[in-house]
TORNUPA-133095 format. One record per residue: residue number from 0; residue in three letters; chain; x, y negated, z negated of N, C-alpha, C, CB in turn. Coordinates in Angstrom, 2 decimals. Glycine has a CB too. Layout:
<rs>
(r NUM, ALA, A, (X, Y, Z), (X, Y, Z), (X, Y, Z), (X, Y, Z))
...
</rs>
This chain:
<rs>
(r 0, MET, A, (-16.47, -6.94, -1.44), (-15.84, -7.66, -2.67), (-14.53, -7.79, -2.65), (-16.09, -7.05, -3.88))
(r 1, TYR, A, (-14.16, -9.11, -3.20), (-12.56, -8.87, -3.18), (-12.39, -9.55, -4.35), (-11.58, -9.47, -1.88))
(r 2, LEU, A, (-11.22, -9.20, -5.34), (-10.62, -9.58, -6.58), (-9.44, -10.27, -6.60), (-10.43, -8.59, -7.29))
(r 3, LYS, A, (-9.16, -11.68, -6.95), (-8.17, -11.83, -6.87), (-7.00, -11.33, -7.91), (-8.32, -12.85, -6.64))
(r 4, ASN, A, (-5.78, -11.10, -7.57), (-4.84, -10.35, -7.69), (-3.71, -11.19, -8.60), (-4.45, -9.89, -6.31))
(r 5, THR, A, (-3.90, -11.50, -9.81), (-3.33, -12.49, -10.77), (-1.77, -12.22, -11.08), (-4.19, -12.43, -12.15))
(r 6, SER, A, (-1.31, -10.61, -10.50), (-0.04, -10.28, -10.76), (0.77, -11.16, -9.65), (0.16, -8.67, -10.71))
(r 7, SER, A, (0.63, -11.68, -8.65), (1.32, -12.16, -7.73), (0.71, -13.12, -6.96), (1.73, -11.27, -7.07))
(r 8, ASN, A, (1.29, -13.82, -6.03), (0.89, -15.28, -5.54), (-0.61, -15.56, -5.33), (1.57, -15.58, -4.16))
(r 9, ASN, A, (-0.97, -16.44, -5.12), (-2.22, -17.19, -4.71), (-2.93, -16.13, -3.33), (-1.69, -19.02, -4.13))
(r 10, ASP, A, (-2.14, -16.00, -2.46), (-2.86, -15.79, -1.16), (-3.09, -13.88, -1.45), (-1.67, -16.41, 0.51))
(r 11, SER, A, (-2.56, -13.19, -2.40), (-2.75, -11.81, -2.29), (-4.37, -11.34, -3.03), (-1.34, -11.10, -3.08))
(r 12, LEU, A, (-5.05, -10.60, -2.21), (-6.39, -10.00, -2.67), (-6.45, -8.77, -2.90), (-7.37, -10.16, -1.86))
(r 13, ILE, A, (-7.28, -8.55, -3.98), (-7.16, -6.59, -3.78), (-8.69, -6.58, -3.14), (-6.99, -5.26, -5.77))
(r 14, ALA, A, (-8.77, -5.45, -2.19), (-9.94, -5.14, -1.60), (-10.69, -4.32, -2.15), (-9.81, -4.77, -0.55))
(r 15, LEU, A, (-12.07, -4.47, -2.69), (-12.69, -3.51, -3.17), (-13.52, -3.12, -2.57), (-13.04, -3.62, -4.10))
(r 16, ARG, A, (-13.59, -1.72, -2.26), (-14.83, -0.97, -1.16), (-16.35, -1.59, -1.83), (-14.81, 1.25, -1.29))
(r 17, LYS, A, (-17.00, -1.60, -0.75), (-18.30, -1.80, -1.16), (-18.96, -0.54, -1.99), (-19.07, -2.12, 0.08))
(r 18, GLY, A, (-19.78, -0.91, -2.87), (-20.12, 0.70, -4.15), (-19.17, 0.89, -4.68), (-20.47, 2.35, -3.65))
(r 19, PHE, A, (-17.89, -0.23, -5.18), (-17.16, 0.54, -6.19), (-17.98, 0.56, -7.48), (-15.74, -0.06, -6.44))
(r 20, LYS, A, (-17.35, 1.57, -8.14), (-18.35, 2.23, -9.50), (-17.39, 1.37, -10.69), (-18.29, 4.54, -9.74))
(r 21, PHE, A, (-17.87, 0.60, -11.32), (-16.91, -0.02, -12.69), (-17.45, 1.00, -13.82), (-17.30, -1.99, -13.23))
(r 22, ARG, A, (-16.57, 1.26, -14.23), (-16.15, 2.12, -15.37), (-15.51, 1.40, -16.73), (-15.09, 3.08, -14.78))
(r 23, ASP, A, (-15.66, 1.94, -17.67), (-14.89, 1.71, -19.15), (-15.68, 0.57, -19.41), (-13.07, 1.39, -19.23))
(r 24, GLY, A, (-16.96, 0.40, -19.34), (-17.24, -0.90, -20.00), (-17.12, -2.10, -19.38), (-16.53, -1.05, -21.00))
(r 25, ILE, A, (-16.62, -2.39, -17.76), (-16.61, -3.45, -17.16), (-17.43, -3.55, -16.29), (-15.65, -3.70, -16.78))
(r 26, LYS, A, (-18.06, -4.87, -16.39), (-19.30, -4.62, -15.85), (-19.16, -6.06, -14.24), (-20.78, -4.91, -17.44))
(r 27, PRO, A, (-20.31, -5.56, -13.30), (-19.67, -6.69, -12.49), (-20.50, -7.96, -12.64), (-19.56, -6.31, -10.92))
(r 28, THR, A, (-20.06, -8.76, -13.70), (-20.59, -10.16, -13.77), (-20.03, -11.39, -13.08), (-20.59, -10.47, -15.03))
(r 29, SER, A, (-19.20, -12.04, -13.62), (-18.44, -13.22, -12.49), (-17.10, -12.70, -12.63), (-18.50, -15.11, -12.92))
(r 30, PRO, A, (-16.43, -12.76, -11.38), (-14.87, -12.41, -11.32), (-14.17, -13.04, -12.38), (-14.17, -12.86, -9.99))
(r 31, SER, A, (-14.22, -13.99, -12.83), (-13.33, -14.47, -14.18), (-13.58, -13.67, -15.36), (-13.66, -15.98, -14.64))
(r 32, ARG, A, (-14.91, -13.45, -15.84), (-14.98, -12.05, -16.80), (-14.24, -11.07, -16.78), (-16.00, -11.37, -16.71))
(r 33, TRP, A, (-14.52, -10.53, -15.75), (-14.19, -8.91, -15.58), (-12.53, -8.92, -14.69), (-15.75, -7.98, -14.39))
(r 34, ALA, A, (-12.15, -9.94, -14.29), (-10.89, -9.57, -13.29), (-9.52, -9.00, -14.26), (-10.37, -11.18, -12.32))
(r 35, GLY, A, (-9.56, -10.01, -15.43), (-8.73, -9.59, -16.34), (-8.60, -8.11, -16.94), (-8.97, -10.38, -17.23))
(r 36, LYS, A, (-10.01, -7.80, -17.31), (-9.92, -6.19, -18.21), (-9.94, -5.57, -16.78), (-11.52, -5.55, -19.55))
(r 37, LEU, A, (-9.99, -5.56, -15.90), (-9.93, -4.97, -14.54), (-8.64, -4.30, -14.17), (-10.19, -6.01, -13.56))
(r 38, GLN, A, (-7.67, -5.63, -14.27), (-6.40, -5.44, -14.06), (-5.79, -4.74, -15.29), (-5.79, -6.69, -13.71))
(r 39, ALA, A, (-6.01, -5.02, -16.57), (-5.01, -4.30, -17.47), (-5.76, -2.75, -16.84), (-5.11, -4.76, -19.55))
(r 40, LYS, A, (-6.85, -2.39, -16.96), (-7.13, -0.97, -16.67), (-6.12, 0.01, -15.52), (-8.62, -1.06, -16.13))
(r 41, ILE, A, (-6.01, -0.96, -14.09), (-5.30, -0.87, -13.03), (-4.06, -0.56, -13.61), (-5.35, -2.01, -12.19))
(r 42, ALA, A, (-3.31, -1.44, -14.25), (-1.90, -1.74, -14.77), (-1.34, -0.06, -15.03), (-1.95, -2.86, -16.40))
(r 43, THR, A, (-2.41, 0.28, -15.78), (-1.71, 1.74, -16.71), (-2.44, 3.09, -15.99), (-2.26, 1.73, -18.80))
(r 44, GLN, A, (-3.08, 2.96, -14.56), (-3.54, 3.87, -14.20), (-2.69, 5.01, -13.48), (-4.41, 3.41, -13.62))
(r 45, THR, A, (-3.06, 6.19, -13.72), (-2.45, 7.23, -12.96), (-3.55, 8.40, -12.71), (-1.13, 7.77, -13.75))
(r 46, VAL, A, (-3.67, 8.57, -11.14), (-4.52, 9.45, -11.02), (-3.89, 10.53, -10.18), (-5.70, 8.90, -10.56))
(r 47, THR, A, (-5.06, 11.67, -10.15), (-4.65, 12.90, -9.59), (-5.33, 12.82, -7.93), (-5.27, 14.26, -10.63))
(r 48, ALA, A, (-4.53, 12.94, -6.83), (-5.55, 13.06, -5.58), (-5.23, 14.37, -4.92), (-5.39, 11.81, -4.44))
(r 49, THR, A, (-5.72, 14.91, -4.39), (-5.67, 16.28, -3.02), (-5.08, 15.52, -1.80), (-7.55, 17.03, -2.41))
(r 50, VAL, A, (-3.81, 15.55, -1.47), (-3.67, 15.34, 0.11), (-3.03, 16.07, 1.00), (-3.16, 14.31, 0.38))
(r 51, GLY, A, (-3.77, 16.31, 2.20), (-3.72, 17.33, 3.18), (-2.18, 16.78, 3.67), (-5.12, 17.34, 4.40))
(r 52, TYR, A, (-1.44, 18.17, 3.88), (-0.26, 17.59, 4.79), (-0.23, 18.74, 6.01), (1.41, 17.46, 3.86))
(r 53, HIS, A, (0.51, 18.03, 6.98), (0.26, 18.90, 8.26), (1.45, 20.15, 7.99), (0.54, 17.86, 9.92))
(r 54, LEU, A, (0.96, 21.53, 8.75), (1.54, 22.79, 8.44), (2.91, 22.41, 9.49), (0.43, 24.29, 8.83))
(r 55, GLU, A, (3.85, 22.82, 9.08), (4.98, 22.99, 10.25), (4.86, 24.04, 11.12), (6.32, 23.16, 9.75))
(r 56, VAL, A, (4.97, 24.37, 12.36), (4.95, 25.56, 13.03), (5.29, 26.41, 12.54), (5.43, 25.64, 13.94))
(r 57, ALA, A, (6.15, 26.76, 11.93), (6.81, 28.27, 11.33), (5.88, 28.57, 10.44), (8.38, 28.29, 10.55))
(r 58, ARG, A, (4.61, 27.71, 9.66), (3.81, 28.26, 8.81), (2.22, 27.71, 9.19), (4.35, 27.90, 7.37))
(r 59, GLY, A, (2.14, 28.18, 11.07), (1.24, 27.78, 11.33), (0.49, 26.96, 11.96), (1.15, 27.77, 10.87))
(r 60, GLY, A, (1.26, 25.63, 11.93), (0.94, 24.91, 12.23), (1.13, 24.26, 13.62), (1.13, 24.55, 11.45))
(r 61, ALA, A, (0.32, 23.30, 14.60), (0.25, 23.36, 15.60), (1.72, 22.63, 16.20), (-1.02, 22.92, 15.86))
(r 62, ALA, A, (2.22, 22.93, 17.33), (3.48, 22.45, 17.86), (2.99, 20.92, 18.36), (4.14, 23.53, 19.16))
(r 63, VAL, A, (2.05, 20.89, 19.04), (1.28, 19.94, 20.07), (0.42, 19.78, 19.52), (0.91, 20.25, 21.36))
(r 64, TRP, A, (-0.43, 18.40, 19.34), (-1.73, 18.42, 19.07), (-2.14, 16.89, 19.37), (-2.01, 18.97, 17.59))
(r 65, CYS, A, (-3.38, 16.28, 19.75), (-3.64, 14.90, 20.57), (-4.70, 14.57, 19.23), (-4.46, 15.00, 22.57))
(r 66, PRO, A, (-4.33, 13.42, 18.74), (-4.84, 12.81, 17.63), (-6.22, 12.09, 17.93), (-3.82, 11.87, 17.13))
(r 67, GLY, A, (-7.31, 12.33, 17.35), (-8.66, 11.99, 17.46), (-9.59, 12.68, 18.05), (-8.76, 11.02, 17.92))
(r 68, THR, A, (-8.74, 14.39, 18.53), (-9.66, 15.10, 19.11), (-10.39, 16.47, 18.25), (-8.98, 15.46, 20.33))
(r 69, VAL, A, (-11.16, 17.00, 18.41), (-11.26, 18.11, 17.70), (-10.58, 19.11, 17.35), (-11.87, 18.50, 17.98))
(r 70, GLY, A, (-9.29, 19.40, 18.11), (-8.41, 20.36, 17.87), (-7.55, 19.49, 17.05), (-7.79, 21.08, 19.11))
(r 71, ASP, A, (-7.21, 18.23, 16.88), (-6.91, 17.40, 15.51), (-7.47, 17.96, 14.01), (-7.60, 15.90, 15.71))
(r 72, LYS, A, (-8.76, 17.65, 14.23), (-9.61, 17.77, 12.88), (-9.46, 19.19, 12.66), (-11.28, 17.30, 12.95))
(r 73, ARG, A, (-9.38, 20.12, 13.15), (-8.96, 21.36, 12.87), (-7.88, 21.93, 12.51), (-9.13, 21.84, 13.54))
(r 74, ARG, A, (-6.92, 21.15, 12.43), (-5.16, 21.35, 12.47), (-5.36, 22.26, 10.70), (-3.84, 19.16, 12.49))
(r 75, PRO, A, (-4.78, 23.29, 10.71), (-4.68, 23.88, 9.21), (-3.68, 22.62, 8.65), (-3.86, 25.73, 9.09))
(r 76, HIS, A, (-3.86, 22.44, 7.51), (-3.48, 21.89, 6.63), (-2.86, 22.48, 5.30), (-4.33, 21.29, 6.51))
(r 77, ASP, A, (-1.85, 22.13, 4.32), (-1.49, 22.75, 3.28), (-1.96, 21.45, 2.34), (0.08, 23.32, 3.31))
(r 78, HIS, A, (-2.87, 21.59, 1.33), (-3.57, 20.81, 0.34), (-2.85, 21.00, -1.01), (-5.08, 21.21, 0.25))
(r 79, GLN, A, (-2.13, 19.81, -1.53), (-1.40, 19.56, -2.73), (-2.12, 18.57, -3.70), (-0.05, 19.03, -2.36))
(r 80, ALA, A, (-2.38, 18.95, -5.10), (-2.41, 18.12, -5.81), (-1.32, 16.85, -6.12), (-2.64, 18.78, -6.58))
(r 81, VAL, A, (-1.20, 15.56, -5.66), (-0.69, 14.74, -6.00), (-0.81, 13.70, -7.21), (-0.70, 14.45, -5.17))
(r 82, LYS, A, (0.26, 13.39, -7.83), (-0.19, 12.41, -9.00), (0.41, 11.13, -8.60), (0.31, 12.84, -10.56))
(r 83, ILE, A, (-0.78, 10.00, -8.44), (-0.34, 8.91, -8.19), (-0.36, 7.82, -9.12), (-0.83, 8.65, -7.25))
(r 84, THR, A, (0.60, 7.20, -9.43), (1.02, 6.20, -10.50), (0.73, 4.67, -9.75), (2.81, 6.47, -10.96))
(r 85, ASN, A, (0.39, 4.01, -10.62), (0.24, 2.59, -10.42), (1.89, 2.00, -10.78), (-1.10, 1.94, -11.52))
(r 86, ILE, A, (2.69, 1.09, -9.80), (3.82, 0.31, -10.27), (3.76, -0.57, -10.33), (4.72, 0.28, -9.90))
(r 87, ARG, A, (2.72, -1.22, -10.99), (3.27, -2.60, -11.08), (3.97, -3.17, -12.08), (2.43, -3.35, -10.96))
(r 88, GLU, A, (4.05, -2.40, -13.60), (4.62, -2.54, -14.32), (6.32, -2.53, -14.15), (4.03, -1.86, -14.98))
(r 89, ASN, A, (6.73, -1.31, -13.02), (7.92, -1.52, -12.86), (8.24, -1.35, -11.21), (8.65, -0.62, -13.81))
(r 90, GLN, A, (8.20, -2.33, -10.89), (8.43, -2.45, -9.28), (9.85, -2.47, -8.85), (7.80, -3.76, -8.70))
(r 91, SER, A, (10.65, -3.33, -9.97), (11.79, -3.26, -9.32), (12.61, -1.57, -9.54), (12.65, -4.60, -9.93))
(r 92, ASP, A, (12.10, -0.38, -10.20), (12.91, 0.65, -10.32), (12.70, 1.25, -8.62), (12.40, 1.69, -11.72))
(r 93, PHE, A, (12.30, 0.87, -7.76), (11.85, 1.61, -6.74), (12.43, 0.73, -5.42), (10.20, 1.82, -6.86))
(r 94, GLU, A, (13.61, 1.85, -5.14), (14.49, 1.01, -3.61), (14.24, 2.13, -2.31), (16.77, 0.83, -3.89))
(r 95, LEU, A, (14.56, 1.11, -1.62), (14.22, 1.73, 0.17), (14.57, 3.10, 0.29), (15.23, 0.95, 1.53))
(r 96, ASP, A, (15.93, 3.06, -0.01), (17.10, 4.02, 0.35), (16.75, 5.47, -0.33), (18.63, 3.38, -0.27))
(r 97, THR, A, (16.45, 5.38, -1.59), (16.12, 6.30, -2.38), (14.73, 6.94, -2.50), (16.45, 5.87, -3.37))
(r 98, HIS, A, (13.72, 5.92, -2.21), (12.30, 6.27, -2.55), (11.50, 5.98, -1.19), (11.72, 5.34, -3.87))
(r 99, GLY, A, (11.98, 5.46, -0.37), (11.32, 5.34, 0.75), (10.34, 3.93, 1.11), (10.57, 6.53, 0.72))
(r 100, PHE, A, (10.36, 3.09, 0.33), (9.67, 2.15, -0.22), (10.52, 1.00, -1.03), (8.75, 2.85, -1.02))
(r 101, GLU, A, (10.34, -0.29, -0.85), (10.46, -1.05, -2.09), (9.43, -2.32, -2.17), (11.98, -1.54, -2.20))
(r 102, VAL, A, (9.36, -3.19, -3.21), (8.43, -3.88, -3.60), (9.29, -5.06, -3.41), (7.79, -3.54, -4.91))
(r 103, ARG, A, (8.70, -6.22, -2.46), (9.44, -7.50, -2.55), (8.74, -8.58, -2.41), (10.41, -7.61, -1.68))
(r 104, PRO, A, (9.11, -9.79, -3.14), (8.28, -11.01, -3.60), (8.10, -11.42, -2.11), (9.08, -12.26, -4.73))
(r 105, PHE, A, (7.08, -11.84, -1.70), (6.54, -12.48, -0.32), (5.50, -13.30, -0.66), (6.00, -11.45, 0.79))
(r 106, SER, A, (6.14, -14.36, -0.11), (4.77, -15.75, -0.09), (4.07, -15.73, 1.32), (5.50, -17.68, -0.26))
(r 107, THR, A, (3.12, -16.18, 1.41), (2.70, -16.57, 2.98), (1.82, -17.98, 3.15), (1.70, -15.28, 3.65))
(r 108, SER, A, (1.92, -18.53, 4.25), (0.92, -19.81, 4.55), (-0.33, -19.27, 4.95), (1.43, -20.84, 5.75))
(r 109, ALA, A, (-0.59, -18.02, 5.33), (-1.79, -17.38, 5.55), (-2.69, -17.56, 4.44), (-1.60, -16.03, 5.80))
(r 110, THR, A, (-4.00, -18.02, 4.78), (-5.26, -18.16, 3.91), (-6.44, -17.44, 4.25), (-5.68, -19.48, 3.87))
(r 111, ASP, A, (-6.87, -17.31, 5.29), (-8.23, -16.51, 6.03), (-7.60, -15.10, 6.35), (-8.88, -17.33, 7.68))
(r 112, PHE, A, (-8.03, -14.18, 5.74), (-7.29, -12.92, 6.08), (-8.80, -11.98, 6.85), (-6.45, -12.09, 4.34))
(r 113, ASP, A, (-9.89, -12.70, 6.92), (-10.77, -12.42, 8.08), (-10.81, -13.06, 9.39), (-11.90, -12.58, 7.70))
(r 114, ASP, A, (-9.78, -13.89, 9.48), (-9.93, -14.35, 10.86), (-8.51, -13.55, 11.68), (-9.91, -16.26, 10.90))
(r 115, ASN, A, (-8.79, -12.66, 12.51), (-7.86, -11.92, 13.16), (-6.63, -12.79, 13.90), (-8.65, -11.09, 14.13))
(r 116, ALA, A, (-7.16, -13.90, 14.58), (-6.40, -14.86, 15.24), (-5.29, -15.70, 14.57), (-7.26, -15.67, 15.73))
(r 117, ALA, A, (-5.81, -16.16, 13.13), (-5.35, -16.75, 12.44), (-4.09, -15.86, 11.77), (-6.36, -17.24, 11.74))
(r 118, ILE, A, (-4.44, -14.47, 11.46), (-3.45, -13.72, 11.02), (-2.34, -13.20, 12.14), (-4.10, -12.64, 10.34))
(r 119, ALA, A, (-2.55, -12.85, 13.43), (-1.55, -12.79, 14.40), (-0.77, -14.27, 14.45), (-2.24, -12.36, 15.80))
(r 120, GLU, A, (-1.44, -15.42, 14.28), (-0.45, -16.47, 14.62), (0.20, -17.33, 13.75), (-0.94, -17.23, 15.39))
(r 121, HIS, A, (-0.33, -16.52, 12.12), (0.69, -17.17, 11.03), (1.61, -15.88, 10.31), (-0.32, -18.08, 9.70))
(r 122, TYR, A, (0.49, -14.78, 9.65), (0.87, -13.95, 9.03), (1.97, -13.11, 9.62), (-0.11, -13.40, 8.70))
(r 123, TYR, A, (1.90, -12.54, 11.18), (2.73, -11.47, 11.20), (3.79, -12.30, 11.62), (2.35, -10.21, 12.04))
(r 124, PRO, A, (4.05, -13.27, 12.21), (5.45, -13.94, 12.27), (5.87, -14.07, 10.89), (5.47, -15.38, 12.99))
(r 125, GLU, A, (5.29, -14.49, 10.16), (5.99, -14.58, 8.36), (6.84, -13.17, 7.96), (4.44, -14.68, 6.94))
(r 126, VAL, A, (5.89, -12.35, 8.30), (6.48, -11.04, 7.87), (7.39, -10.51, 8.46), (5.73, -10.14, 7.82))
(r 127, CYS, A, (7.65, -10.51, 9.75), (8.59, -10.23, 10.77), (9.89, -10.99, 10.20), (8.05, -10.76, 12.29))
(r 128, ALA, A, (9.93, -12.08, 10.19), (11.01, -13.20, 9.49), (11.51, -12.63, 8.15), (10.26, -14.79, 9.13))
(r 129, HIS, A, (10.59, -12.08, 7.43), (10.97, -11.79, 6.03), (11.52, -10.18, 5.88), (9.62, -12.07, 5.06))
(r 130, VAL, A, (11.19, -9.26, 6.87), (11.52, -8.10, 7.07), (13.04, -8.09, 7.67), (10.47, -7.51, 7.88))
(r 131, GLN, A, (13.29, -8.98, 8.49), (14.60, -9.22, 9.34), (15.76, -9.90, 8.31), (14.25, -10.35, 10.73))
(r 132, LYS, A, (15.30, -10.87, 7.64), (15.95, -11.33, 6.60), (16.50, -10.78, 5.34), (15.36, -12.04, 6.32))
(r 133, VAL, A, (15.40, -9.78, 4.95), (15.86, -8.99, 3.76), (16.17, -7.64, 4.16), (14.84, -8.95, 2.65))
(r 134, TYR, A, (16.11, -6.97, 5.11), (16.63, -5.71, 5.69), (17.44, -5.55, 6.87), (15.68, -5.00, 5.93))
(r 135, VAL, A, (16.88, -6.19, 8.07), (17.97, -6.35, 9.11), (19.47, -7.06, 9.19), (17.37, -6.91, 9.96))
(r 136, ARG, A, (19.43, -8.19, 8.36), (20.25, -8.67, 8.13), (21.33, -8.23, 6.71), (19.68, -9.71, 8.26))
(r 137, GLY, A, (20.73, -7.87, 5.83), (21.14, -7.39, 4.54), (21.80, -5.65, 5.06), (19.57, -7.45, 3.29))
(r 138, ALA, A, (21.43, -5.28, 5.77), (21.90, -4.25, 6.30), (23.31, -4.33, 7.14), (20.87, -3.82, 7.02))
(r 139, ALA, A, (23.46, -5.37, 7.94), (24.26, -5.71, 9.06), (25.82, -6.45, 8.08), (23.21, -6.97, 10.26))
(r 140, SER, A, (25.48, -6.77, 6.91), (26.38, -7.52, 5.87), (27.22, -6.22, 5.48), (25.48, -8.35, 4.44))
(r 141, GLN, A, (26.33, -5.24, 4.87), (26.95, -4.38, 4.50), (28.78, -3.61, 5.37), (25.71, -3.61, 4.47))
(r 142, THR, A, (29.23, -3.23, 4.06), (30.84, -3.18, 4.49), (30.94, -1.59, 5.09), (32.06, -3.47, 2.94))
(r 143, ASP, A, (29.98, -0.50, 4.51), (30.03, 0.78, 5.21), (28.81, 0.85, 5.53), (30.50, 1.97, 4.51))
(r 144, PRO, A, (28.44, 1.23, 6.80), (27.32, 1.39, 7.36), (26.46, 2.67, 6.94), (27.60, 1.33, 8.66))
(r 145, ALA, A, (27.64, 3.42, 6.23), (27.12, 4.96, 5.98), (26.45, 4.81, 4.74), (28.32, 6.19, 5.87))
(r 146, GLU, A, (26.54, 3.77, 3.50), (25.81, 3.49, 2.30), (24.41, 3.10, 2.32), (26.43, 2.54, 1.67))
</rs>
């Protein structure tokens, strides 16, 4: 199931997994009836999730591991409760150098995100050009590379 994301360009979609549970009086009738209500709920949502971090070698973690193997699945983890907040209301507060990511406006000519060939032909080159324009050329124009 897909829900149109009304907060950004027309090509953006929020993918909802099959079996999505509707809460707080939101019923799966027609998308036009519940999309606004669901978006209002998402905009202020904060959740707590348990995240499993790989342990460092000094704390009992593996020095070498092979992803996808049984040994990888049995690696010890440090499980931490992490607060996750929706940033749609304050996207401009996040910067790449400070937070490790930032949100930038991006529009695409791609229309069919179910067609892998079309994604590779249209969407990937547009994303690469956008990243080069915003980050690579922006970094090259800095007067002090240490900043």
